[in-house]
ZABA-140686 format. One line per 3 residues: their letters; for each residue x, y, z of C-alpha. Coordinates in Angstrom, 2 decimals, decimal comma, always signed. Last residue first. Layout:
<drentis>
A = X/Y/Z ~ ...
</drentis>
This chain:
<drentis>
XXX = +133,10/+53,26/+61,12 ~ +129,36/+53,00/+60,52 ~ +129,06/+56,17/+58,46
XXX = +126,26/+58,38/+59,85 ~ +122,74/+57,47/+58,98 ~ +120,17/+60,18/+58,34
XXX = +119,02/+62,74/+60,92 ~ +115,60/+62,33/+62,55 ~ +112,71/+64,14/+60,81
XXX = +113,42/+66,23/+57,73 ~ +111,63/+69,52/+57,99 ~ +110,44/+69,66/+61,59
XXX = +113,41/+67,77/+63,03 ~ +115,99/+69,75/+61,06 ~ +114,43/+73,11/+61,90
XXX = +114,23/+72,20/+65,57 ~ +117,90/+71,17/+65,64 ~ +118,93/+74,41/+63,94
XXX = +116,83/+76,44/+66,39 ~ +118,27/+74,59/+69,38 ~ +121,78/+75,32/+68,13
XXX = +121,00/+79,04/+67,79 ~ +119,34/+79,00/+71,22 ~ +122,51/+77,55/+72,77
XXX = +124,81/+80,01/+71,00 ~ +122,82/+83,04/+72,21 ~ +122,53/+81,65/+75,73
XXX = +126,26/+80,95/+75,85 ~ +127,10/+84,46/+74,61 ~ +124,75/+85,98/+77,27
XXX = +126,27/+84,15/+80,25 ~ +124,23/+81,27/+81,65 ~ +121,38/+80,83/+84,12
XXX = +118,71/+80,61/+81,39 ~ +117,57/+77,06/+82,05 ~ +115,42/+75,26/+79,44
XXX = +113,01/+72,65/+80,83 ~ +111,33/+71,05/+77,85 ~ +107,70/+70,06/+77,37
XXX = +105,81/+67,77/+74,94 ~ +106,06/+64,75/+77,25 ~ +104,27/+66,77/+79,92
XXX = +101,34/+64,44/+80,61 ~ +103,63/+61,41/+80,17 ~ +102,96/+60,18/+83,75
XXX = +106,72/+60,29/+84,46 ~ +106,56/+64,05/+85,10 ~ +109,84/+65,87/+85,57
XXX = +112,04/+63,51/+83,55 ~ +109,21/+63,18/+81,01 ~ +109,47/+66,93/+80,38
XXX = +112,64/+66,59/+78,36 ~ +115,97/+67,80/+79,69 ~ +118,24/+69,62/+77,25
XXX = +121,73/+69,05/+75,84 ~ +123,11/+71,21/+73,04 ~ +125,68/+70,18/+70,44
XXX = +123,61/+69,82/+67,29 ~ +123,52/+66,04/+67,54 ~ +122,35/+66,52/+71,13
XXX = +119,45/+68,62/+69,86 ~ +118,25/+65,65/+67,80 ~ +118,15/+63,50/+70,93
XXX = +116,32/+66,22/+72,87 ~ +113,79/+66,49/+70,04 ~ +112,90/+62,82/+70,49
XXX = +112,50/+63,30/+74,22 ~ +110,40/+66,42/+73,66 ~ +107,77/+64,43/+71,78
XXX = +106,42/+66,99/+69,33 ~ +103,04/+68,39/+68,33 ~ +103,94/+71,94/+69,41
XXX = +106,84/+72,07/+71,89 ~ +105,85/+73,39/+75,30 ~ +108,47/+75,30/+77,28
XXX = +109,08/+75,53/+81,02 ~ +111,64/+78,33/+81,21 ~ +114,42/+78,12/+83,77
XXX = +116,16/+79,77/+86,74 ~ +113,56/+80,52/+89,36 ~ +111,24/+83,48/+89,44
XXX = +107,80/+84,67/+88,37 ~ +107,94/+82,55/+85,22 ~ +106,62/+83,93/+81,89
XXX = +104,42/+81,23/+80,41 ~ +105,82/+79,16/+77,56 ~ +105,21/+78,32/+73,92
XXX = +107,53/+77,40/+71,04 ~ +106,21/+78,45/+67,63 ~ +108,44/+81,54/+67,48
XXX = +111,71/+79,61/+67,67 ~ +114,34/+82,04/+66,35 ~ +112,99/+85,49/+67,24
XXX = +110,73/+84,58/+70,16 ~ +113,39/+82,22/+71,50 ~ +116,07/+84,90/+71,46
XXX = +113,78/+87,47/+73,08 ~ +112,71/+85,07/+75,83 ~ +116,31/+84,12/+76,52
XXX = +117,24/+87,79/+76,81 ~ +114,37/+88,48/+79,19 ~ +115,32/+85,50/+81,33
XXX = +118,93/+86,65/+81,37 ~ +117,97/+90,10/+82,64 ~ +115,65/+88,63/+85,27
XXX = +118,31/+86,16/+86,42 ~ +120,82/+88,98/+86,89 ~ +118,33/+90,92/+89,00
XXX = +117,52/+87,82/+91,04 ~ +121,16/+87,02/+91,76 ~ +121,64/+90,53/+93,15
XXX = +118,43/+90,22/+95,16 ~ +119,57/+86,84/+96,51 ~ +122,83/+88,44/+97,66
XXX = +121,17/+91,40/+99,40 ~ +118,67/+89,13/+101,15 ~ +121,46/+86,76/+102,15
XXX = +123,57/+89,52/+103,69 ~ +123,02/+88,48/+107,33 ~ +123,53/+84,87/+106,18
XXX = +127,02/+85,39/+104,71 ~ +129,08/+85,15/+107,92 ~ +127,08/+82,14/+109,09
XXX = +127,68/+80,56/+105,67 ~ +131,45/+80,84/+106,17 ~ +131,15/+79,21/+109,59
XXX = +129,07/+76,40/+108,14 ~ +131,55/+75,80/+105,34 ~ +134,35/+75,73/+107,92
XXX = +132,40/+73,21/+110,01 ~ +131,70/+70,69/+107,25 ~ +128,23/+69,18/+107,84
XXX = +127,61/+66,92/+110,83 ~ +128,11/+63,36/+112,03 ~ +127,74/+62,10/+108,42
XXX = +124,49/+60,20/+107,88 ~ +123,94/+58,71/+111,35 ~ +124,36/+62,15/+112,92
XXX = +121,88/+63,60/+110,42 ~ +119,28/+60,98/+111,31 ~ +119,74/+61,88/+114,98
XXX = +119,48/+65,58/+114,14 ~ +116,21/+64,87/+112,31 ~ +114,74/+63,37/+115,48
XXX = +115,79/+66,41/+117,50 ~ +114,39/+68,76/+114,87 ~ +111,08/+66,90/+115,00
XXX = +110,83/+67,40/+118,78 ~ +111,84/+71,08/+118,41 ~ +109,34/+71,85/+115,64
XXX = +110,87/+72,00/+112,17 ~ +113,21/+74,18/+110,11 ~ +115,54/+72,24/+107,84
XXX = +118,85/+73,57/+106,57 ~ +121,24/+73,83/+103,67 ~ +125,00/+74,17/+103,24
XXX = +126,86/+72,79/+100,25 ~ +128,83/+75,88/+99,25 ~ +129,86/+74,52/+95,86
XXX = +126,57/+75,57/+94,27 ~ +127,34/+79,19/+95,12 ~ +125,51/+82,13/+96,71
XXX = +121,77/+82,12/+96,02 ~ +121,38/+78,62/+94,61 ~ +123,64/+76,89/+97,15
XXX = +122,57/+78,98/+100,12 ~ +119,86/+76,53/+101,19 ~ +116,35/+76,21/+102,57
XXX = +113,95/+73,50/+103,69 ~ +110,78/+74,03/+105,74 ~ +109,16/+71,17/+107,65
XXX = +105,46/+71,41/+108,43 ~ +103,76/+69,16/+110,99 ~ +100,42/+70,41/+112,29
XXX = +99,78/+71,04/+115,99 ~ +98,76/+74,65/+115,64 ~ +97,45/+75,52/+112,19
XXX = +100,00/+76,16/+109,41 ~ +100,13/+79,59/+107,77 ~ +103,71/+80,45/+108,78
XXX = +104,79/+76,95/+107,72 ~ +104,01/+77,89/+104,10 ~ +106,95/+80,26/+104,16
XXX = +106,15/+83,98/+104,24 ~ +104,87/+85,50/+100,98 ~ +107,35/+86,58/+98,28
XXX = +106,59/+89,98/+96,77 ~ +106,33/+90,03/+92,98 ~ +109,29/+91,28/+90,94
XXX = +111,30/+94,52/+91,11 ~ +113,13/+93,19/+94,16 ~ +114,39/+90,31/+91,94
XXX = +114,45/+87,12/+93,96 ~ +116,90/+84,25/+94,19 ~ +115,23/+81,81/+96,61
XXX = +115,14/+78,50/+94,81 ~ +115,88/+76,53/+98,03 ~ +112,31/+76,98/+99,27
XXX = +111,50/+73,27/+99,64 ~ +108,30/+72,74/+101,62 ~ +107,71/+69,42/+103,38
XXX = +104,17/+68,99/+104,68 ~ +103,18/+66,08/+106,94 ~ +99,62/+64,89/+106,32
XXX = +97,02/+64,65/+109,11 ~ +94,06/+65,16/+106,77 ~ +92,90/+68,41/+108,36
XXX = +96,48/+69,59/+108,86 ~ +97,28/+68,99/+105,18 ~ +94,17/+70,89/+104,11
XXX = +94,99/+73,80/+106,42 ~ +98,57/+74,11/+105,14 ~ +97,44/+73,89/+101,51
XXX = +94,76/+76,53/+101,96 ~ +97,13/+78,90/+103,79 ~ +99,77/+78,53/+101,09
XXX = +97,07/+79,13/+98,47 ~ +96,10/+82,41/+100,15 ~ +99,72/+83,55/+100,27
XXX = +100,19/+82,78/+96,57 ~ +102,48/+80,00/+95,33 ~ +105,15/+81,50/+93,07
XXX = +105,57/+79,78/+89,72 ~ +108,99/+79,14/+88,18 ~ +107,64/+76,22/+86,12
XXX = +110,47/+73,71/+86,70 ~ +110,96/+73,94/+89,69 ~ +108,59/+76,08/+91,72
XXX = +109,66/+79,63/+92,44 ~ +108,70/+79,70/+96,13 ~ +106,02/+77,11/+96,90
XXX = +108,12/+74,02/+96,17 ~ +105,93/+71,20/+97,48 ~ +106,32/+67,75/+99,06
XXX = +103,26/+66,30/+100,82 ~ +103,93/+63,35/+103,12 ~ +102,60/+60,10/+104,51
XXX = +99,83/+59,98/+101,95 ~ +96,25/+58,85/+102,58 ~ +95,89/+57,86/+98,89
XXX = +92,25/+58,54/+98,06 ~ +91,38/+61,24/+100,60 ~ +94,67/+63,13/+100,34
XXX = +94,64/+62,93/+96,53 ~ +91,06/+64,22/+96,39 ~ +91,88/+67,16/+98,64
XXX = +94,93/+67,94/+96,53 ~ +92,75/+67,93/+93,42 ~ +90,57/+70,68/+94,88
XXX = +93,55/+72,51/+96,38 ~ +95,42/+72,86/+93,07 ~ +99,18/+73,23/+93,61
XXX = +100,24/+76,81/+92,97 ~ +98,55/+80,15/+92,23 ~ +98,72/+79,95/+88,41
XXX = +97,42/+76,37/+88,39 ~ +99,30/+73,25/+89,32 ~ +98,67/+69,53/+88,84
XXX = +98,77/+66,89/+91,62 ~ +101,21/+63,99/+91,27 ~ +101,18/+60,86/+93,44
XXX = +104,57/+59,25/+94,06 ~ +104,63/+55,85/+95,75 ~ +107,40/+55,47/+98,31
XXX = +109,88/+52,60/+98,60 ~ +112,66/+54,76/+100,04 ~ +114,53/+54,58/+96,74
XXX = +111,35/+55,79/+95,01 ~ +111,15/+58,90/+97,17 ~ +114,75/+59,86/+96,46
XXX = +114,60/+58,96/+92,76 ~ +111,31/+60,73/+92,11 ~ +112,54/+63,71/+94,12
XXX = +115,57/+64,13/+91,87 ~ +113,44/+65,01/+88,87 ~ +112,03/+68,25/+90,41
XXX = +108,27/+68,41/+89,79 ~ +105,53/+68,47/+87,18 ~ +103,02/+67,85/+88,75
XXX = +103,35/+68,91/+92,39 ~ +104,03/+66,13/+94,85 ~ +102,03/+63,75/+97,04
XXX = +103,95/+61,00/+98,84 ~ +102,32/+57,59/+99,19 ~ +103,62/+54,85/+101,48
XXX = +104,37/+51,48/+99,89 ~ +107,70/+51,01/+101,64 ~ +108,07/+53,57/+104,39
XXX = +108,54/+57,30/+104,09 ~ +108,75/+59,68/+107,05 ~ +112,22/+59,78/+108,57
XXX = +114,24/+58,59/+105,60 ~ +112,42/+61,06/+103,34 ~ +113,13/+63,92/+105,76
XXX = +116,81/+63,03/+105,67 ~ +116,87/+62,83/+101,85 ~ +115,09/+66,17/+101,50
XXX = +117,67/+67,84/+103,76 ~ +120,46/+66,05/+101,92 ~ +119,34/+67,67/+98,67
XXX = +118,95/+71,05/+100,35 ~ +122,68/+71,19/+101,00 ~ +124,83/+69,37/+103,53
XXX = +122,38/+69,88/+106,38 ~ +121,90/+72,24/+109,33 ~ +119,05/+71,39/+111,71
XXX = +116,97/+74,33/+112,98 ~ +114,15/+74,42/+115,53 ~ +116,61/+74,87/+118,42
XXX = +117,74/+78,12/+116,79 ~ +114,20/+79,42/+117,42 ~ +111,88/+80,60/+114,64
XXX = +109,17/+83,18/+114,03 ~ +108,15/+82,96/+110,34 ~ +107,68/+86,31/+108,58
XXX = +110,67/+86,29/+106,23 ~ +112,75/+88,36/+108,67 ~ +112,12/+85,82/+111,42
XXX = +113,21/+83,05/+109,06 ~ +116,53/+84,82/+108,47 ~ +116,96/+85,33/+112,22
XXX = +116,52/+81,58/+112,72 ~ +119,15/+80,97/+110,03 ~ +121,54/+83,33/+111,83
XXX = +121,00/+81,54/+115,16 ~ +121,48/+78,16/+113,50 ~ +124,75/+79,42/+112,05
XXX = +126,00/+80,63/+115,43 ~ +125,08/+77,32/+117,06 ~ +127,01/+75,29/+114,52
XXX = +124,84/+72,53/+113,06 ~ +122,52/+69,89/+114,47 ~ +125,02/+67,09/+113,90
XXX = +127,89/+69,29/+115,16 ~ +131,20/+67,41/+115,14 ~ +134,27/+69,64/+114,73
XXX = +135,85/+68,99/+118,15 ~ +136,54/+72,74/+118,54 ~ +140,04/+74,21/+118,85
XXX = +140,21/+74,39/+115,06 ~ +137,15/+76,64/+114,97 ~ +138,78/+79,10/+117,36
XXX = +141,93/+79,31/+115,24 ~ +139,82/+79,67/+112,05 ~ +137,73/+82,66/+113,10
XXX = +139,94/+85,70/+112,50 ~ +142,41/+85,20/+109,66 ~ +140,75/+82,29/+107,89
XXX = +137,27/+83,83/+108,28 ~ +138,44/+87,12/+106,78 ~ +139,88/+85,34/+103,76
XXX = +136,67/+83,33/+103,36 ~ +134,53/+86,46/+103,65 ~ +136,51/+88,23/+100,94
XXX = +136,36/+85,24/+98,61 ~ +132,64/+84,61/+99,09 ~ +131,64/+88,20/+98,32
XXX = +132,49/+87,50/+94,68 ~ +129,39/+85,27/+94,40 ~ +130,25/+81,79/+93,19
XXX = +129,61/+81,02/+89,54 ~ +126,02/+80,37/+88,51 ~ +124,39/+77,03/+87,82
XXX = +121,25/+75,85/+86,08 ~ +121,06/+72,18/+85,16 ~ +120,46/+70,12/+82,03
XXX = +121,19/+72,96/+79,64 ~ +124,48/+71,42/+78,62 ~ +126,32/+73,10/+75,79
XXX = +128,18/+70,18/+74,22 ~ +131,86/+70,81/+73,64 ~ +132,60/+69,58/+77,14
XXX = +131,78/+70,37/+80,72 ~ +131,79/+67,78/+83,49 ~ +131,20/+64,04/+83,38
XXX = +129,57/+63,92/+86,82 ~ +127,43/+67,05/+86,51 ~ +126,26/+65,83/+83,09
XXX = +125,29/+62,46/+84,56 ~ +123,43/+64,10/+87,44 ~ +121,04/+65,99/+85,18
XXX = +120,31/+63,16/+82,76 ~ +120,05/+60,74/+85,69 ~ +117,37/+62,65/+87,58
XXX = +114,64/+60,24/+86,48 ~ +116,54/+57,28/+87,88 ~ +119,43/+54,95/+87,15
XXX = +119,47/+52,21/+89,74 ~ +122,78/+51,76/+91,57 ~ +124,59/+48,53/+90,89
XXX = +125,45/+46,38/+93,90 ~ +128,87/+44,84/+93,29 ~ +128,89/+42,35/+96,16
XXX = +127,99/+39,56/+93,75 ~ +131,28/+40,37/+92,06 ~ +131,14/+41,05/+88,35
XXX = +133,28/+38,89/+86,07 ~ +130,32/+37,20/+84,47 ~ +127,04/+39,15/+84,49
XXX = +126,93/+39,67/+80,71 ~ +127,21/+35,92/+80,19 ~ +123,59/+35,63/+81,20
XXX = +122,68/+37,48/+78,03 ~ +120,60/+40,68/+77,99 ~ +117,70/+40,18/+75,58
XXX = +117,01/+40,77/+71,87 ~ +113,65/+39,69/+70,44 ~ +111,76/+36,61/+71,55
XXX = +110,08/+35,56/+68,30 ~ +113,33/+34,48/+66,70 ~ +116,04/+34,53/+69,30
XXX = +118,59/+37,24/+69,98 ~ +121,41/+37,34/+72,50 ~ +123,05/+40,19/+74,34
XXX = +126,38/+40,81/+76,07 ~ +128,48/+38,27/+74,17 ~ +130,73/+40,97/+72,72
XXX = +129,65/+40,03/+69,19 ~ +126,02/+40,28/+70,29 ~ +126,68/+43,80/+71,57
XXX = +128,22/+44,78/+68,24 ~ +125,25/+43,35/+66,34 ~ +122,92/+45,35/+68,62
XXX = +124,89/+48,51/+67,78 ~ +124,76/+47,73/+64,04 ~ +120,98/+47,27/+64,14
XXX = +120,66/+50,50/+66,16 ~ +122,60/+52,46/+63,52 ~ +120,66/+50,73/+60,72
XXX = +117,40/+51,98/+62,27 ~ +118,47/+55,58/+61,76 ~ +118,89/+57,92/+64,69
XXX = +116,36/+60,07/+66,55 ~ +117,05/+58,23/+69,82 ~ +113,37/+57,38/+70,39
XXX = +112,83/+56,57/+66,71 ~ +115,90/+54,33/+66,59 ~ +114,77/+52,60/+69,78
XXX = +111,40/+51,85/+68,19 ~ +112,95/+50,55/+64,96 ~ +115,38/+48,26/+66,75
XXX = +112,77/+46,69/+69,02 ~ +113,42/+47,54/+72,64 ~ +115,85/+45,43/+74,67
XXX = +114,41/+42,58/+76,72 ~ +115,78/+42,04/+80,21 ~ +117,23/+38,58/+80,85
XXX = +120,15/+39,82/+82,92 ~ +119,28/+43,19/+84,38 ~ +119,11/+46,38/+82,28
XXX = +117,30/+49,04/+84,36 ~ +118,36/+47,77/+87,78 ~ +121,91/+47,82/+86,51
XXX = +123,70/+44,81/+85,08 ~ +123,90/+46,26/+81,59 ~ +123,92/+50,07/+81,66
XXX = +127,52/+50,44/+80,48 ~ +126,89/+47,97/+77,67 ~ +124,01/+50,12/+76,45
XXX = +126,28/+53,18/+76,26 ~ +129,10/+51,20/+74,63 ~ +126,72/+49,88/+71,95
XXX = +125,47/+53,40/+71,28 ~ +129,04/+54,68/+71,04 ~ +129,73/+51,86/+68,60
XXX = +126,71/+52,76/+66,45 ~ +127,71/+56,44/+66,43 ~ +131,22/+55,80/+65,18
XXX = +134,23/+55,24/+67,40 ~ +135,52/+58,76/+67,63 ~ +134,60/+61,87/+69,53
XXX = +131,82/+62,43/+72,03 ~ +128,05/+62,39/+72,25 ~ +126,14/+59,14/+72,53
XXX = +126,51/+59,08/+76,32 ~ +124,42/+62,24/+76,46 ~ +121,21/+60,34/+77,15
XXX = +121,50/+56,55/+77,30 ~ +119,07/+56,43/+80,22 ~ +116,62/+58,73/+78,44
XXX = +116,84/+56,57/+75,31 ~ +116,09/+53,54/+77,47 ~ +112,95/+55,26/+78,75
XXX = +111,86/+56,17/+75,21 ~ +112,37/+52,59/+74,01 ~ +110,41/+51,04/+76,87
XXX = +111,63/+47,47/+77,14 ~ +114,49/+48,57/+79,39 ~ +112,38/+50,10/+82,16
XX = +113,20/+47,39/+84,72 ~ +112,55/+48,86/+88,17
</drentis>
């Protein structure tokens, strides 16, 4: 979809590409736009935003954008005509093979771009990560000495997942209050692949998928790539609102409902047991498949009790698929997730999994099988650390940014913050100039209803949190007192 004419959308696509040494800000802006040319967002003939509007969206001066557009014209990438504005030139497509299919840049781009480019001087608060649990090393050493010879004798292809791992996952569900058989489990390469496989199985072009509003940015890209139409339903303190959910089901007849009942991303809310029952019964009544993502499972034992998965409340005959993962609880590099579904659905999912990659890495699965019996202990440890960091972040924000507003989350890894009378995308650009990268609410709700929100993770060491909030405070002070920063030398 061409979003180039929208200055705020183009600013989102440019994102952190303006940071970095050398070249002058205008040249870095020109390079960033040049890198997007030819994508679905900047096809040949697309109109670039007016200079003043893009300058406002990027929180830079108009002369910086004027100089960047001049640079692009000099490279033959854009052309300007009186009354028609600035558009991508046909010459921009020369030298690119017709087989070079450019990937569209979606709502999750700001998160995935930072993962791709890696750490730098900028403190990136675009995603929440923790280092691997220390228990991983000991278990990996033990696995290498005791289990590896047996694993190497195996063919190594297990589209449904290693039997021992599926047994441990089934036991984990039993402990959470959801009776499960190993034959109802399909192991995936992380929760992300689990969502992608379910999307392939259920969504067709034009089909509606109902989600919580706001939601995880990656789901917009996954559902959109499958041709789905996303329909957002707002939350209240107990979870997705059943009254509005009923309306959405009746009006849109969706193929699927995607929810995050346990520590919703980005709000950190915990869907109540009663709300889980209501949602499951509503979906069954309207014949809608439910996909629940419970990957954000780190839980502080001192916090609220977590109800059983939504599938435990589903009426007989309804379709509910439950997604989980060890990536958040143990380590992001351990890319093992799973889907729990009825046996017929699990068989269909296994066929999709086989087409995708023939099966997730066997050694990773074996390591996860060793860790699963301790998953409750590990998630509790993560949860206690997260609680301490959340309290620290709250204290720092209250001291340095007292006019920012948020509700205390019940779990998860981030604060969902409202900025008073401010477009969060504009503030995000100013924050980048101060060396901290944040994700504006538009990435998690394209309807613009949360354009004044930021998602601010707190899954970082105390010194990083302190430095990050200090930079945010300086950026906020500059924006409130002076507006966007003045021109930098065009060198």
